[in-house]
C-alpha beads as a LAMMPS data file, in Angstrom:
LAMMPS data file: protein, C-alpha beads

274 atoms
273 bonds

1 atom types
1 bond types

-500.0 500.0 xlo xhi
-500.0 500.0 ylo yhi
-500.0 500.0 zlo zhi

Masses

1 110.0

Atoms # bond

1 1 1 -68.818 -115.967 316.658
2 1 1 -69.155 -112.417 315.131
3 1 1 -67.035 -110.054 315.889
4 1 1 -70.011 -107.741 316.746
5 1 1 -71.345 -109.331 319.065
6 1 1 -68.405 -110.214 321.096
7 1 1 -68.126 -106.105 321.281
8 1 1 -71.836 -105.848 321.884
9 1 1 -71.672 -107.925 325.113
10 1 1 -68.287 -106.934 326.141
11 1 1 -70.133 -102.696 325.515
12 1 1 -72.702 -104.305 327.901
13 1 1 -70.849 -105.723 330.468
14 1 1 -68.715 -102.669 330.565
15 1 1 -72.014 -100.154 330.457
16 1 1 -74.430 -101.971 332.521
17 1 1 -74.914 -99.602 334.841
18 1 1 -76.021 -97.293 332.391
19 1 1 -79.846 -96.864 330.635
20 1 1 -78.547 -99.028 327.837
21 1 1 -81.572 -99.189 324.458
22 1 1 -81.869 -101.357 321.605
23 1 1 -80.490 -98.941 319.600
24 1 1 -77.551 -97.593 321.455
25 1 1 -76.022 -100.764 321.497
26 1 1 -76.324 -101.167 318.062
27 1 1 -75.426 -98.001 317.429
28 1 1 -71.910 -99.150 318.645
29 1 1 -71.209 -101.842 316.636
30 1 1 -72.319 -100.875 313.560
31 1 1 -74.942 -103.235 312.936
32 1 1 -78.934 -101.999 312.171
33 1 1 -80.863 -102.566 315.511
34 1 1 -82.894 -105.293 313.377
35 1 1 -80.254 -107.160 312.628
36 1 1 -78.210 -106.924 315.834
37 1 1 -81.060 -108.239 317.232
38 1 1 -80.987 -111.239 314.459
39 1 1 -77.679 -112.157 315.029
40 1 1 -77.619 -111.478 318.654
41 1 1 -79.514 -113.778 319.200
42 1 1 -78.648 -116.864 317.490
43 1 1 -74.859 -116.742 319.088
44 1 1 -75.788 -115.856 322.688
45 1 1 -79.457 -117.481 322.657
46 1 1 -80.661 -114.774 324.222
47 1 1 -82.584 -111.414 323.062
48 1 1 -80.044 -108.651 323.575
49 1 1 -82.697 -107.119 326.092
50 1 1 -82.894 -110.037 328.005
51 1 1 -79.051 -111.159 328.578
52 1 1 -78.504 -107.196 329.761
53 1 1 -81.431 -108.232 332.337
54 1 1 -79.378 -111.212 332.935
55 1 1 -76.090 -108.399 333.617
56 1 1 -77.904 -106.698 335.587
57 1 1 -79.318 -109.184 338.602
58 1 1 -76.375 -110.961 338.765
59 1 1 -74.845 -108.683 339.594
60 1 1 -77.347 -106.903 342.048
61 1 1 -77.243 -110.451 343.487
62 1 1 -73.366 -110.499 343.991
63 1 1 -73.688 -107.339 345.796
64 1 1 -75.987 -108.101 348.028
65 1 1 -74.237 -110.785 349.343
66 1 1 -71.380 -109.874 348.989
67 1 1 -71.335 -105.894 350.429
68 1 1 -72.998 -104.548 352.636
69 1 1 -74.213 -101.757 349.958
70 1 1 -78.364 -100.162 350.833
71 1 1 -81.060 -101.607 348.098
72 1 1 -80.611 -98.193 346.916
73 1 1 -76.958 -98.110 346.215
74 1 1 -77.414 -101.092 344.754
75 1 1 -80.178 -100.260 342.796
76 1 1 -78.289 -97.533 340.982
77 1 1 -75.389 -99.182 340.629
78 1 1 -77.192 -101.816 338.300
79 1 1 -79.227 -98.696 335.711
80 1 1 -82.419 -99.019 337.122
81 1 1 -83.730 -95.358 338.266
82 1 1 -86.426 -96.950 340.726
83 1 1 -85.743 -99.347 343.682
84 1 1 -89.766 -99.662 343.222
85 1 1 -89.237 -100.870 340.137
86 1 1 -86.135 -102.712 341.032
87 1 1 -88.061 -104.630 343.750
88 1 1 -90.892 -105.852 341.552
89 1 1 -88.424 -107.342 338.719
90 1 1 -86.087 -108.933 340.960
91 1 1 -88.836 -110.306 343.120
92 1 1 -90.813 -111.775 340.531
93 1 1 -87.777 -113.046 338.459
94 1 1 -85.820 -114.674 341.733
95 1 1 -89.344 -115.756 343.733
96 1 1 -87.830 -113.746 346.313
97 1 1 -87.437 -110.139 346.728
98 1 1 -84.059 -108.585 347.607
99 1 1 -84.319 -108.493 351.050
100 1 1 -85.251 -112.188 351.597
101 1 1 -81.791 -112.427 349.574
102 1 1 -79.746 -111.387 352.077
103 1 1 -80.581 -114.138 353.846
104 1 1 -77.606 -116.535 354.906
105 1 1 -79.033 -119.898 353.380
106 1 1 -79.294 -118.413 350.232
107 1 1 -75.593 -117.427 350.419
108 1 1 -75.058 -120.953 351.335
109 1 1 -76.913 -122.735 348.731
110 1 1 -75.768 -120.328 345.996
111 1 1 -74.816 -121.396 342.448
112 1 1 -72.982 -118.876 340.655
113 1 1 -71.410 -119.049 336.958
114 1 1 -69.392 -116.470 334.884
115 1 1 -66.341 -115.840 333.425
116 1 1 -65.259 -113.625 336.987
117 1 1 -67.001 -114.454 339.810
118 1 1 -68.085 -118.584 340.246
119 1 1 -69.718 -120.377 343.353
120 1 1 -70.860 -123.751 344.204
121 1 1 -72.082 -125.102 347.832
122 1 1 -70.145 -128.405 349.368
123 1 1 -71.471 -131.075 347.108
124 1 1 -73.174 -132.429 350.723
125 1 1 -75.594 -128.870 351.276
126 1 1 -76.553 -129.698 347.600
127 1 1 -77.779 -133.206 347.836
128 1 1 -79.180 -132.424 351.321
129 1 1 -81.076 -130.140 349.639
130 1 1 -81.848 -132.099 346.755
131 1 1 -83.611 -134.184 349.369
132 1 1 -85.604 -131.740 351.209
133 1 1 -86.897 -130.129 348.148
134 1 1 -91.241 -130.346 347.817
135 1 1 -92.607 -132.703 345.859
136 1 1 -95.079 -132.867 343.036
137 1 1 -98.085 -132.698 343.555
138 1 1 -98.579 -134.110 339.777
139 1 1 -97.151 -136.190 337.748
140 1 1 -93.271 -136.663 337.644
141 1 1 -90.272 -137.527 335.866
142 1 1 -86.986 -138.378 335.272
143 1 1 -84.508 -137.284 332.772
144 1 1 -81.120 -138.861 332.713
145 1 1 -77.827 -138.174 330.645
146 1 1 -73.962 -137.591 330.769
147 1 1 -71.778 -135.100 331.515
148 1 1 -68.553 -135.150 329.747
149 1 1 -65.530 -133.390 332.136
150 1 1 -62.218 -133.136 330.520
151 1 1 -60.035 -134.895 332.335
152 1 1 -57.643 -132.451 333.272
153 1 1 -60.497 -130.644 336.158
154 1 1 -60.071 -134.318 337.205
155 1 1 -62.608 -135.020 340.547
156 1 1 -65.393 -131.883 340.178
157 1 1 -68.285 -131.721 342.737
158 1 1 -70.860 -130.922 340.224
159 1 1 -74.690 -129.856 339.803
160 1 1 -78.036 -131.057 337.177
161 1 1 -80.483 -128.269 337.536
162 1 1 -83.611 -128.181 335.890
163 1 1 -85.029 -124.415 334.814
164 1 1 -88.325 -123.374 333.259
165 1 1 -86.172 -120.284 331.481
166 1 1 -82.971 -120.435 329.505
167 1 1 -81.553 -117.063 331.863
168 1 1 -82.870 -118.704 335.025
169 1 1 -83.164 -116.444 337.969
170 1 1 -84.419 -118.881 340.458
171 1 1 -84.423 -122.366 341.823
172 1 1 -84.363 -125.180 339.664
173 1 1 -87.654 -126.996 339.553
174 1 1 -85.056 -130.356 339.962
175 1 1 -81.238 -130.849 340.381
176 1 1 -79.192 -133.409 341.597
177 1 1 -75.738 -132.920 342.907
178 1 1 -72.797 -135.750 342.396
179 1 1 -69.385 -136.398 342.600
180 1 1 -68.050 -136.352 338.719
181 1 1 -64.971 -136.675 337.123
182 1 1 -64.951 -138.040 332.621
183 1 1 -67.328 -138.760 331.229
184 1 1 -70.459 -139.520 334.357
185 1 1 -73.878 -140.865 333.908
186 1 1 -76.779 -138.522 336.112
187 1 1 -80.177 -138.818 336.417
188 1 1 -82.373 -135.972 337.915
189 1 1 -85.677 -137.326 339.126
190 1 1 -88.976 -135.166 340.622
191 1 1 -89.000 -133.461 337.410
192 1 1 -92.211 -132.191 336.955
193 1 1 -93.835 -131.930 332.475
194 1 1 -93.107 -129.280 330.009
195 1 1 -90.294 -127.887 327.801
196 1 1 -87.224 -127.347 330.575
197 1 1 -83.631 -126.082 329.802
198 1 1 -81.246 -128.078 331.279
199 1 1 -77.517 -126.056 332.931
200 1 1 -74.487 -128.338 334.716
201 1 1 -72.434 -126.298 336.630
202 1 1 -68.819 -128.274 338.005
203 1 1 -65.639 -127.301 339.621
204 1 1 -62.575 -129.269 340.993
205 1 1 -64.063 -131.380 344.196
206 1 1 -62.991 -129.155 347.656
207 1 1 -63.245 -125.915 345.703
208 1 1 -64.114 -122.939 347.771
209 1 1 -65.020 -119.178 347.594
210 1 1 -65.129 -117.527 344.861
211 1 1 -63.193 -119.748 341.673
212 1 1 -63.268 -118.820 338.749
213 1 1 -62.362 -122.627 337.856
214 1 1 -65.711 -123.142 336.959
215 1 1 -67.175 -125.241 334.378
216 1 1 -70.494 -125.212 333.133
217 1 1 -73.435 -126.727 329.784
218 1 1 -76.496 -126.103 328.817
219 1 1 -79.396 -127.546 326.570
220 1 1 -79.016 -124.555 324.063
221 1 1 -82.732 -125.051 323.249
222 1 1 -85.124 -126.969 325.502
223 1 1 -86.082 -130.197 325.818
224 1 1 -90.024 -131.854 326.682
225 1 1 -89.980 -133.683 329.572
226 1 1 -93.936 -134.952 329.290
227 1 1 -95.401 -138.758 330.088
228 1 1 -94.571 -141.430 327.536
229 1 1 -90.949 -139.813 326.430
230 1 1 -87.580 -140.879 328.061
231 1 1 -85.389 -137.439 328.127
232 1 1 -81.507 -138.372 327.195
233 1 1 -79.086 -135.457 327.773
234 1 1 -75.463 -135.138 326.487
235 1 1 -74.043 -131.925 328.071
236 1 1 -69.826 -131.331 327.111
237 1 1 -68.307 -129.262 330.157
238 1 1 -65.937 -126.300 329.880
239 1 1 -64.408 -122.992 330.764
240 1 1 -67.183 -120.197 330.993
241 1 1 -66.787 -118.261 327.854
242 1 1 -67.121 -114.102 328.484
243 1 1 -70.225 -113.642 326.707
244 1 1 -72.287 -116.736 328.412
245 1 1 -75.100 -115.045 330.061
246 1 1 -73.972 -115.192 333.764
247 1 1 -76.319 -117.670 336.339
248 1 1 -76.363 -116.890 340.132
249 1 1 -79.267 -119.129 341.078
250 1 1 -79.630 -120.619 345.514
251 1 1 -80.920 -124.262 345.841
252 1 1 -82.691 -122.615 349.353
253 1 1 -86.528 -123.459 349.359
254 1 1 -87.867 -119.956 348.266
255 1 1 -91.786 -121.541 348.153
256 1 1 -93.564 -119.678 350.886
257 1 1 -94.146 -123.370 352.668
258 1 1 -90.128 -121.894 353.191
259 1 1 -89.877 -118.792 353.932
260 1 1 -91.031 -117.684 357.040
261 1 1 -91.665 -113.939 358.423
262 1 1 -90.293 -113.253 362.285
263 1 1 -92.540 -110.755 363.684
264 1 1 -89.596 -107.866 363.025
265 1 1 -90.455 -108.348 359.496
266 1 1 -86.687 -110.168 358.672
267 1 1 -87.492 -113.150 356.659
268 1 1 -85.546 -116.250 356.818
269 1 1 -86.137 -118.860 354.948
270 1 1 -86.511 -122.395 356.458
271 1 1 -85.609 -125.767 355.554
272 1 1 -88.262 -127.581 353.517
273 1 1 -88.956 -131.437 355.035
274 1 1 -90.116 -133.237 352.700

Bonds

1 1 1 2
2 1 2 3
3 1 3 4
4 1 4 5
5 1 5 6
6 1 6 7
7 1 7 8
8 1 8 9
9 1 9 10
10 1 10 11
11 1 11 12
12 1 12 13
13 1 13 14
14 1 14 15
15 1 15 16
16 1 16 17
17 1 17 18
18 1 18 19
19 1 19 20
20 1 20 21
21 1 21 22
22 1 22 23
23 1 23 24
24 1 24 25
25 1 25 26
26 1 26 27
27 1 27 28
28 1 28 29
29 1 29 30
30 1 30 31
31 1 31 32
32 1 32 33
33 1 33 34
34 1 34 35
35 1 35 36
36 1 36 37
37 1 37 38
38 1 38 39
39 1 39 40
40 1 40 41
41 1 41 42
42 1 42 43
43 1 43 44
44 1 44 45
45 1 45 46
46 1 46 47
47 1 47 48
48 1 48 49
49 1 49 50
50 1 50 51
51 1 51 52
52 1 52 53
53 1 53 54
54 1 54 55
55 1 55 56
56 1 56 57
57 1 57 58
58 1 58 59
59 1 59 60
60 1 60 61
61 1 61 62
62 1 62 63
63 1 63 64
64 1 64 65
65 1 65 66
66 1 66 67
67 1 67 68
68 1 68 69
69 1 69 70
70 1 70 71
71 1 71 72
72 1 72 73
73 1 73 74
74 1 74 75
75 1 75 76
76 1 76 77
77 1 77 78
78 1 78 79
79 1 79 80
80 1 80 81
81 1 81 82
82 1 82 83
83 1 83 84
84 1 84 85
85 1 85 86
86 1 86 87
87 1 87 88
88 1 88 89
89 1 89 90
90 1 90 91
91 1 91 92
92 1 92 93
93 1 93 94
94 1 94 95
95 1 95 96
96 1 96 97
97 1 97 98
98 1 98 99
99 1 99 100
100 1 100 101
101 1 101 102
102 1 102 103
103 1 103 104
104 1 104 105
105 1 105 106
106 1 106 107
107 1 107 108
108 1 108 109
109 1 109 110
110 1 110 111
111 1 111 112
112 1 112 113
113 1 113 114
114 1 114 115
115 1 115 116
116 1 116 117
117 1 117 118
118 1 118 119
119 1 119 120
120 1 120 121
121 1 121 122
122 1 122 123
123 1 123 124
124 1 124 125
125 1 125 126
126 1 126 127
127 1 127 128
128 1 128 129
129 1 129 130
130 1 130 131
131 1 131 132
132 1 132 133
133 1 133 134
134 1 134 135
135 1 135 136
136 1 136 137
137 1 137 138
138 1 138 139
139 1 139 140
140 1 140 141
141 1 141 142
142 1 142 143
143 1 143 144
144 1 144 145
145 1 145 146
146 1 146 147
147 1 147 148
148 1 148 149
149 1 149 150
150 1 150 151
151 1 151 152
152 1 152 153
153 1 153 154
154 1 154 155
155 1 155 156
156 1 156 157
157 1 157 158
158 1 158 159
159 1 159 160
160 1 160 161
161 1 161 162
162 1 162 163
163 1 163 164
164 1 164 165
165 1 165 166
166 1 166 167
167 1 167 168
168 1 168 169
169 1 169 170
170 1 170 171
171 1 171 172
172 1 172 173
173 1 173 174
174 1 174 175
175 1 175 176
176 1 176 177
177 1 177 178
178 1 178 179
179 1 179 180
180 1 180 181
181 1 181 182
182 1 182 183
183 1 183 184
184 1 184 185
185 1 185 186
186 1 186 187
187 1 187 188
188 1 188 189
189 1 189 190
190 1 190 191
191 1 191 192
192 1 192 193
193 1 193 194
194 1 194 195
195 1 195 196
196 1 196 197
197 1 197 198
198 1 198 199
199 1 199 200
200 1 200 201
201 1 201 202
202 1 202 203
203 1 203 204
204 1 204 205
205 1 205 206
206 1 206 207
207 1 207 208
208 1 208 209
209 1 209 210
210 1 210 211
211 1 211 212
212 1 212 213
213 1 213 214
214 1 214 215
215 1 215 216
216 1 216 217
217 1 217 218
218 1 218 219
219 1 219 220
220 1 220 221
221 1 221 222
222 1 222 223
223 1 223 224
224 1 224 225
225 1 225 226
226 1 226 227
227 1 227 228
228 1 228 229
229 1 229 230
230 1 230 231
231 1 231 232
232 1 232 233
233 1 233 234
234 1 234 235
235 1 235 236
236 1 236 237
237 1 237 238
238 1 238 239
239 1 239 240
240 1 240 241
241 1 241 242
242 1 242 243
243 1 243 244
244 1 244 245
245 1 245 246
246 1 246 247
247 1 247 248
248 1 248 249
249 1 249 250
250 1 250 251
251 1 251 252
252 1 252 253
253 1 253 254
254 1 254 255
255 1 255 256
256 1 256 257
257 1 257 258
258 1 258 259
259 1 259 260
260 1 260 261
261 1 261 262
262 1 262 263
263 1 263 264
264 1 264 265
265 1 265 266
266 1 266 267
267 1 267 268
268 1 268 269
269 1 269 270
270 1 270 271
271 1 271 272
272 1 272 273
273 1 273 274
């Protein structure tokens, strides 16, 4: 990876709370905006703008779940100057409002992976969430593959998620959770047709809290899921790099059927019965 890209990532992560522009980031690494956008996208897999958004939303989610800061305070802390704009963008990307995101069910089923903050739900909770997710009305498919996990990691709890975006903010369209060690075969069922991205996260079995020993892997490009196509992916797990886009998604059901608004207006996510 080019030095200028690493420098740009470090700059974005240290200044995401400011109103950054492409020109400012490119100037910081002494590269023209056009050339910088090309080399950054090629190295990271996202445009600089989408990477900045991923960093900001990750920080916002982390603060929503780990602090008592108001939404207004969080908005100012992640580079937005309007609560309304932030709330609209957050809700559209995540599938629920910032206030809803503070529901205990979201935190309990949070999957987070970055170089300085990581979480993985209990394996039993992930398996239950997979079994109870809404069933597709249309044609569903299976995705199979292998995880290659370093033997030094020992026994791990692993999650393989299928997402519609390379930098997901909402729940996966399908996922499976299982115990893995070394090379492990897996199959994800109930995958809808279309181009998808596959992301895997694993932690040593029994790890709890904000662990840094997180392993991740992803398909840099999208994989095609359709009738008549046997889709197989190989994912080599490795410690999350500092330059990798941070991930924070919940396995809690965020569909309309899974959200119940009480009379007080306080949302509570309810488990969906398949």
